N, C-alpha and C positions, 0 to 999 in steps of 0.2 A: 530539365524540370524544375519550375520552382515550387516551393512548398512553403507555404505559411503557417508556422505552429503557432495555437494559441493557446495560452494556458494563464491561471488566475495570474500565475505569479512568475518571475523573470530567472533569469539566471544569478539576479544580484539580492536575490531571496530566497534560498534554497529551503525550503519548508518540508518536504517529504521525499518520498517517492519516485512521484512523478517527476520533479526537477532534478534529480539526480539521474534517472533514466534521460531526460532529454538533454543534460549535460553529456551523457557519456554517447548517446547518440550522434549529437553534432561533433563530438571529438573523432568516432570513427569515421563518420563520414568526409569529416578533413584527411586525414590518416591516408584513407585509400584512394583521394581525389577522386569521388565520384563524380557522379553526372547532375547530382541534385544539391539547389542551391537552396539552403535553408533560411529562413528567417523567422526568428524566435520572438512573440510579442508577449507581454505577460506585464504587472504590475511590480514594482521593489516594495509594495507597502500592502499590508491587510485592510489598511485604515480606507471604511465605505462611512457615510451616514446610510439613515433609512431609504432615503427616496433611491440612493445608488444601488442597495441590493436588489430593489425590484428593476429598474432601469437607469445602468448607469451611461449617461447622458454623452460624458468625457470618454472614456474607454469605446463605444462605440464609433463614435465623429473618428479617433485615432484610428480605430483596425478600417473603415472605409478609407481613410486618407493612405493608409500602407498598403491595400488594394488596389487604389489607383496609381501609387507610384511603384510599387513592388512587381503589380500584375503577376501573382500567383497563378499558375494552373492546377493548383490543387491545394486546400486549406484544411488542415489536420487539426482538429480540438481536444483537447486532453481537461483537465479538470477546470470549468467555468460553471460560475454563479454569483461569485463575489469574490473579486470587484469586475471583473467582467461579466458581462451579462450576454445573453445570446442574441443580442436584438440587429447584432451587425450581419447575422444569417441572411435575411430578407433581400440585404443589397448584394450579399455574396450568389446569390440564388440569381437576383435578376440580371448579374454580370456572367451567368452561365458557369460559376464557379464550382466545381463539386466540392462537399465538404465531409470530410472522414471524420466519424465522431470516436474515439477511445473511452470506452467507459473502464472507470480503473476503478471505480466501488460501488458502492449499492446506494448511493447520495439521492437519482433520480429514481431507484427499484422501491417504490412504497405502496402499500394500500394498507386500509383500516385494519385489515387481518392480519398484519403482519409488524409486530413490534420492535424486530432485531436490527430492522434496517438504516434507522434514522438515530444516530448518538445525540439527544438533545441536551444542551446543555443545562446544566444542576444549578448553575447560579444565576441562570436567568429567570423568568417568572414567567407565568401559563400564556401570558397575552404575546411574549417572545416567542414562545414556541410555537403558539399557531401561527403567526406572523411569517417567520420563516418557513413553516409547511405549507404557506398560502404561494410563497415565492416560490417554492421548489414546482408545485404545482403548473403554476403560471410559466415557470420556464421549460418544464418538462415539455409542454405544449409547442411552442418554437423549434426547441430541440427536433421533436419528432416530425413536424410541419416542414421543416427547413434539409434535415440529413440526409446523405446520400446513401452514405453505407457505413457499420458501425464496427469495432472491434474491441474486444475483453480480452483480458489475460486467462480466464478460465471458463472450462466449460460449464460450471454453475452460475456462474454470470452470465455468461451468454444466452443460457435459456431466461434468466430473468427478464435481462434485457427484452427477450423476443415477445413474454409474456405482457409486458408493458409497453411495449413502443410496437408501433406499426412498421418497421426497419428489416432490412436484410442485412446480416450482418457474419461474422464467424468471431473462432478464438484464435489469438496470437499469441503463444505464451510469451513470457515475459525473459529476457536474457539473465545469466548470470553477471552482476557487475562488478563482481570480484573473482579471479581468475590466477591459478596458480601458486594456490597458497597453503601450507604446511601445519600442522597439528604439533604440538609440543605435548613431551611425558609429563612432565608436571601439571595436572589439571587439579585447579585449586577449587573451582567453583560452579553452583548451577547460573545457568544466563537466562535474563530477560533484557529485549530491546526492543523498545518502541515508546510510545508516548504514556505518561502515566496517566491514562484517564479509566473510567469506572466501566467504557465499553470494550476498554482492553484486555479486561478481566485482571488489574493488576491484584486487586484487593484480593478475590478469588487465591491468585496464586500464593501471597504471603499468608492464608489463613490455611492453604492446605502446608506450603513450609514448615510453618508452625508446628502441625501437626505431625510430619516428618522427623522432626529434631526429637520429637518424645523418643524417636528407635535411634535416629542417628543426630546427636548433641553437638557433633563437630562440625556438620555441613555448612555451608555458605551459600548464599544467594545473593547475586548481584543483581542490581536493576537500573540498566543504562536507558534515561530518557527524562522528559520532563514535565508537567501537565498538573490540570487541576487537580488530581488527587492527590497531589506530593505530600501537603500537610496531612492527610488521612491515613497515607502509610506512614509518616513519620511518627504520628501518635500510636497509630498500631504497633508499632516496633517500640517506642517508646513505654507503652502500657505491659507490652509480655515482655519486656528486658531483653529485647534480642538484635541488641546493638552490635553485639560481637559476631550476629549471624547472617544479618539483610544490609546491603550497602546500599544506599542511593546514591551514584555517582553523577548524574545529571546527565545532560544530552553532549554527546560524544563526535569529532569530525569525523570522517570517514579513514581517515589515518590511524585515526585513534584504537576505533573500532576493533584494529585485528589485535591488540592484546588481549582485549575482554575475548573473543571469538576463540582465538587460540588458545588459553589458560583455562576455557570453561570445559565441563566433562558432557554438557549437553544444553541445550538450548529449549527454551519454554514460549509457546506462544498462544494464550491463555483466552482471544477474542472473547467476547460476548454481545458483539455485533457482527453482520457478516461481511467477512473480509472478499473484497474482489480478488487476494492472489494472497500474497502473503510471502515480501520478498526478502524477509529474515530468513525463511525455510531453505530458498536457495543460497544466502549468505552463508548460513549455520553448513550445509553442506559442501561448500564450496571450502570451507577451515577443517571438514571431516567430522562434523559431530552427527551426531543424533537431533532427534528431535520430538518434542511432545506439544501438540496442539490440538486445540480445540474443533470440534465437528463445524466450526463456522468460519471454519479459515480455508480461503479458495483454493489453496492447493493441496488440500485432504486427499482427494482422489488419487494424485500423482503418489503422494507420500503413502497410501495404503497399495497403489498399485506395485512399489518399489519395494516396499517392506524397508522404507527410511526411518521410521519413527513409531511413535505410538497416536493413536484420537482417542480423547476424552470426551464426554458430552459437556458441553459448556456450563458454565456454573457451577459442577460437581465438585465440590472441595474433595470430597472422601475419594471419588473417581482419581481425580488428579493426585493424591496422598498416593495411592496404589501403584498408581504409574512410576509415579517420583521414585519410587522405593523401588521398587523395578528393574528400573536402569542403573539405580545405586548398587543393587546385589548383584544382578545378571550380567558381568561386566563381558562376558563373551558375546551377549546379544546387543549391549549397547555397542560392541566394537562391528558388528555384521551389520548394525542399521546405519553407520557408520560409512562402511563401505559400500553399502547398496544406495546412500544418498551420493555418492561419489558418483557411481554408474548412472543416476536420475538425472545429472546435470550435466553429463558428460556432452551433450549436443546442444545444451543452452547457451551456447556463444552469442556473444555480438554481430560476430559474422552471419551465423546462420540465421538470427531474428534479421537483420538488415536485408540479407535475401528476398525473404518472405516479405518483408514490408513494401520493397520496392517493386515486387509482382503484384501486390495489393492496389497500389499507387497507379502503374500503369494500366490495371484493368479498368479503374475508373476513370481514367483518361481516354482510353483506346479501346 
């Protein structure tokens, strides 16, 4: 079976969770000598002009050429929109090639009544954001017309897709991409891992942590990541003299994250835009850590089901403050959450995920 994987970015530009997942998927496929031959197409650069954001002739032509030479039985799409636009889908459909679309976030799940699904760029002007929204609407129509079936990592996102698209699909939970990790006894700080962006709730987190310090003045918060809000966070730290309590350590490689997860007391994911899943939660549990997450994180239902952490209302500084204090005070509860987290991810292996994925591939073909 030949499967063409199409994603905005290639293995030479590991932007985020999707690219890391695809790397591990191909690695696992190779390790078991499976019957599937994958071809990953993506670009190694984010640069596009305005015309290419709506219709990228170059990437569309390249994908058509790959379809003709690689001759895939199935096309599996992930993050596309720019630099890759969905215009190749019409050609694939003409060739009778089924298209499986994995929605990994809420990029295309938007309407006028929901302002928490699109993270607009605060550095761009109003016209820019209007054009981006128009582009998404146009691409959404193409995806809706040509996609055969869809997947998402969470039940929340699956329901959103069903409401916004006329497509059939299902939930296929993300696998844990780190395994056999152990925690350490000398836990030193509270941890955030992710982009330093407004939509990720980082400003809410540091405001909340500043309140925590009134009662726990020796606590530390480490922020791993980079983004457009970094200067704002640095200014907040300086204004409130929190240099000894809050550290911005930048983006880290997967191998470097082990140090931060293992030394953390617990992990916070304070998202203020709807998250398709929240792989950081799986990683935290793999290291035996409890979590505090906002109600906008896709894995929320599982965290509540397995009792592996606390959930707070997004953008609610005082509620987050109280939950941080709770885990700092109640060590037994924190340990219970951590142990439950291990049970939660016990069957979220790449092996079981891959088996389920292959079943879906075969169902679409046969």
